[in-house]
N, C-alpha and C positions, 0 to 999 in steps of 0.2 A: 397519334403516334407517340409512344413513350420511349425513353432512353433505357438501354439495358444497364445493369449494374456496372459493367466494366467501363462504360462511357461516362459515368458520373464522376466528378472530381472528388478527391479526398477532402476531409475537413480542412487539412492544412492548406490545400490549394484554394478551397472555398474561403477560408479565413483571410488568406492573402488577397484574394480578389475583393472581398468585402472591405478590407482595409484600404486597398487602392481606390476602389470606387468611392468610399467615404472621403478620402483625401481630395478626390476630384470635386465632389459635391461641396466639401468644405471650402476649397479655394474659390469655386464659382460663387458660393453663397457669400463668402467674405467680400468678394468684389461687389456683389449686389448690395450687401449691407453697408459698405463704405459709401456707395452711391446713395443709399437710403439716408445716411447721416448728412450727406451733402444736400439732399432734398430737404431735410428738416432745417438745415442751416439757411437755405434759401427762404423757407417759410418764416423762420425766426427773424431773418434780416429785414424782409419786406413788411411783415405783418406783426412781429412781436409775439406776445403771449396774452392778448386781450380778447375783447368780445368777438372781433372778426375771426381770429384764429380758432376760438371756441366754436363758432358757428361752422367753420369749414370742417374741423375735426369731427364734430357731431354729425354733420351732413354726410361726410364720407363714411362714417361708421354705419349708416343705415344700409347702403348696398353692400358694404364690406361685411356686416353681420350676416346678411343673407347669403353672401358668397361663402363664408365659413360654414353657415348652416347647411347649405345645399351642395356645396362642391368640395372644397379642399378638405373639410373634416369628415363629415358623415359619408359623403358619396365615395370618396377615395377608399375609405375603410371597407365599403361593400364591393366596389368595382375591381380594385387591384387584385385581390385574391381570386376572384372568379376569372378575370382576364388571364392571370398567370396559370390557372388550372387548365383553361382551354388551350393556351399557348403550349403548355407542357405536354398535354395529352393528344391534342388534335392538330397542332401545328400553327404556323403563322397565318396562313390564309383564313382559317376558321376564327382566329383571334381578331383579325382585322375586320371580318364580317360582323363579329360581335360588337366591336367598337362602333361600326356604322349603325347598327341597330340601337345600341345604347344612346347614341347621339340623336337618333330619330325620335326617341322619347324625350330625351333631356332638353333639346333645343326648344321645341314648342312649349314645354312646361316653363322653362326659364323666361321665354319671351312673354308668356302670360304673367309671370311674376313681375317682370319689368313694367308692363302696362299697369297692373294693379298698384304697384309701388308708386308710380308717377301720379296716379289718380288719388291715392290715399296718403300722399306725403304729408299733408297738413296734420292729419290725425296721428301719423307716426311721430312727427316732430313734437306734437303736444305730449305724447307718451314719453318721449325721450327727455324732454325739458321740464315736464311737470307744469308747463304753462307759465313759468317764471322767467323773467329777463331783467337784468339790472340795467342793460342798455337798450333803449327802445329800438325796435326793428331787428333785434338779434334773431328771433324765431323766424321772422319773415325771410331773413337772409339764409337761415338754415334750410328752409323749404325751397327757396330758389336754387341754391347750390345742389341740394339733394336730387331735385328733379333733373338737373343737367347730368348728374353722375349715375343715375339708375342704369343706363345701358352698360355701364361698366360691369354690372353683375353678370350679364350674358357673356361678355368678352372674357372675363377672368375665370368664369366657371368652365368655359370651353378650354381655356388654357390649362386649367387644373386637370381636366379629364385627359387631355393629350399628354400632360406630364406623367400621369399615372401609367398610361399605356407605354410611353417611352421608357420609363423606369423599368417596367416589366420586361421590356425588350432589351434591357441592359444598357440603355442610353441615359446617362446621368448628367454629363457635363453641360450640354446645351439647355436642358430643362432647368437645371439649377441656376444657370446664368440668365435665363429668360426674364426673371423679375427685375434684372438690371434695366431691361427695356422700359419697364414701367417707371422706374426712377428717372431714367433719361427723359422720358416724355414729360414728367412733372417738372423736372429741373429746367428743361428748355422752355416750356410754356410759362412757368412761374417767373423765370428770369427775363424772358424776352417780351412777354405780353402784358405783364401786370400794370405797366404804365400806359397801356393803350386800350384797355377795356374798362367798362363801368358796370358794377363795382370792380376794382382791381383784383379782388380775390377770385373772381370768376375765371381768371387765367389758370388758377390751380385746378378748378373743376374741369376745364378743358384738358389740362395736363393729365388728369386721371383717365379720361377717355383715350387720349393719344397713347398713354402708357399701357393701358389695357389692350389696345389694338396691337401694339408692338410685342407685348408679352405673348399674345396668342399667335401672331404671325410668325415669330421665330420658330415656335414649336410646330406650327402647321407645315412649314417648309421641311423641317427635319423628318416628320412622320410621313410626309409625301415621298420622300426619298426611301423610306422603309417599306414602301409599297401600299400605303393607305390611299384609298379612293374616297374623296370627301363627299361623294353623293350619299347622303344619309338615307336610311331605310325606315321611314316612319311607320308604315303599316306593319311591316315585318317585325319591327322593334316591339310593338305592342303585343304581338302574338308569340314572341320568342320566350321559351321557358326559362332560359338562362337570364334574360332581362328581368323576368318576374322574380327569379331567385335573388338577383341583386336588389330588387325592390323589397323583398322580405328581409334581407340583411340590413337594408337601409332604415327600416322603421325604428328598431331600438337605437341605432346610431343617431338618428334624427332626434330622438328624445334626449339622449345624452348631450348632443350638440345644442339643442334648444336650451338645456340647463346652463350650458356655458354662456350662451348668448344672453340669457336672462341675467347672468352674473355681470357681464360687461355692460348691459343696459342699466342695471342698478347702479354700478359704479359711475357711469357717465351721468346719469340723472343726479346722483348725490353730488358729484363735482359741479355740475351745471348750477345747482341750487345754491352753491356757495358764493356765486357771483362771477365776475369776469376773470378768466385766467386759469382756474384749476383744471378744466378739461384739457387745455393746452399743456399745462405743466405735466400732467400724467402722460400725455402723448409723447412729448419730447423725452421724458425719462424712459418710457418704454422702448423708444427707438434705440437708445443706448443699450438697454438691457438685451434687446433682441440681437445685437451683434454676436455675443458669445452663444446665446441661445440658438440662433440660426446657424452659425458656423459649425457648432459642435453637435447640439442635440437634434436640430431639425435635419442636419445632414445624415446623422446616424439613423434617424427615424425613416427618412426617405429611402435610403439604401436598404435599411432593415426590412421595411414592409415588402419591397420587391423580392429581396433575397429570401426572407422567411416564407413568403407565399410560395416561392419556387420549391423550397425544401419540403414544406408541408404537402404540396401537391405531389411530390415525388416520394413521400413516405419517409423522409430522412429526418426523423424527429430529434435525434441526438444532435445532429448538426444545427438544427434550428435552436435548440436550447443553448448550445455553446455559443452560437452567434449572438443570441440575445444577451448572454452574460458578458461577452466581449464588448458589446455596444454599451451596456449600462456602466460597466467599470470605466471605460474610456471617457464617456461623457461626464461622469461625476469627477473624474480626475482633472478634466480640463476646465469645467465651469466653476468649480469651487474657488480657485484663486481669483477669478473674475468677480465673483460675489464679494469676496473680501476687499478687493480693490474698489468696488463701487461703494461699499460701506465707509471705507476710510478716506477715499479721495474723490467722492462724488462732487464736491464743490469745485475743485480745480478742473475736473473733467468736463463738467457742464459749462464752466466759464470758457474754457478753451474751445469748445465746440460751438457754443451758441451766442456768447455775450458780445454782440456787435449789432449795429443798426438799431432796430426797434426793440431788441431784446436786451433789457437792462439787468443790473446786478440783483434787483429784487426778484426778477423772474429766474435768474440763475439759482438763487438760494432756494426758492420754492421747488424748482425742478430737481435740485440735488436732494431735498428731503424726500420727494417722491421716489427718486432712484434708490435711496437707502432702504426704504421699505420694500421696494421691488426686489432688491438684492437679497434680502432675507429669504425670499421664496425661490430664488433662482435655482439652487440645486434640486429642489423638489420638482420644479417645473421641467427641468432637464430630464430628471429621472422618469417622469410621466411620459415625456416624448419618446424616451428610449424603450419604455415598457409596453406601451399600447400596441405596437406592431405585432408582438407575439400573439396577442389575443385576436387581432384582425386577421392575421394569417390563418388562424384556425376557424375563421368565420364566426368568432365569438364577439359580437358587438354589444352584448348585454352587460358583461362585467365592467368594461370601461364606462358604460352608461350609468350603472349604479354608483360607481365611484365618483363620476362627474356630478351627479345629482347631490350626493352627500357633500361634496366640496362647495357646491353652490349654496346649499342650505347653511353651511357654516359661515360662508362669506356674507350672506344676507343678514344673519344674526349679528355678525361682527359690525356691519354697517349701521344697524339699528342701535347697537350699544355705543 
């Protein structure tokens, strides 16, 4: 069922709704990012920025890389436009049935990836670390923690799919706030259990699992109220032509996402080989950077993908272009002052946030240097976040892929230099 022209909102109304929804996501994301900083403060206080924190960050990066690879990045780019098209043309029941069928394919595949990941964690750890460790037992700790955290991949990927569906349904506040549940889980486990388990950093790994469960559960409750039946359709999912369409869109997006993950893997490995600390410094710096990136750029991208997908499905190309321009201008206007502040005031910012407990002045200085270099690229990172939804809304996953591969090649060359 399609809407007639008279029932469609004008661009002014659409722009107002876009701005309102972006504000909602920004506020929810800000709350989540503040909790994310608190989470990093807990890690810095109890574990500092040495070998143990390096091992945890690298271990968490393994399922997190696969999460980005399979779910929040590539999969959302393929799923949300198709879901929005079915919602616009066939109605909510058909869209909910599509979601059940998609999950019928997605859940078994992710479960298999989790099992394979647990089995081959030692090989993945060797690839990530290059087999070098300044502190004996550092790689073994990485493997131990990563095996505990692999189920997080399934939980967070399910949360990402539900977030995409809820955004397409016009629900933005709760999905944007859901990552706060992840941070709460890590803060609680890290703060309450680290003195009661061996090794103490295992508490953070348990916190990852608890946080992933909370992030999924919050959104599962909301989408149930929207009429979703959680009984997934495995056989029907493999046979559905629209699920196969999502698969076709997914392939180039996966290539692009793989390039990004290779980029992150290369940076992590290069930092690991520098000794104890650099992996942690980069992580702590990026968490600060991600506050303005998440509050402004990710918020605009999240709302933009759902809104642009709706406009494209309804044939309103001019509104789609104007919405894209509005998002890009707003994001650049907001993140550029943050980039300048990080360049000029990185030291005091890092000291105020982290310098206590096991996190000393040397760690502050190293984190501030990492933050300064990150800040140089912040406007470009934000612009990319704002620009990619217009391609995904048109089911063009190839163009962002080509650009992503080019960026990775440049980065790898830079690392070698």
